[in-house]
Phi, psi and omega in degrees: 000321181297319180293319178294324180295328177293325179282314183250078189296335180265008179109167182207159175259147175241124177249110179292124183260314176190181177294348183259342184200162172216164182245134178244130182233133176298122184294333180279337184260350184296131179267354182252151177286161178298321178300321176294321178295320177298316179301318179297314180300313181296319181295315179296317178301316183292320189255341189236336187250129177300140186308316182295345181254003179281141179260310186193156173259017183250159171256141181243154180228139174235120178255314180198173182296324182294318180285325182077196180274129181249145178250136179263126178207134178053043176077014185220146176267132177251120184287153177046054185280343180249121180241144175278130179301143179283147185304323183292348178288328183283138179295146178279143179269000000 
């Protein structure tokens, strides 16, 4: 995220493409609305990506470290949408 933030200083969108790749778009340079980006992600998942390799049908935005990664859903941005699982969730060996 830090390296991407250096390139896209005003923030960026993340479009999950598959378990193998994702697309990053400069939020200031994007010519498409967020709703259009969501539609594209869903369409590609439905028609091009095998179900087991799909990550998400959402578009994400990163503006800065304080805001964190935001998820767009139903016309609204949700802050800190990606959380790292806590260690106690994993079974002990």
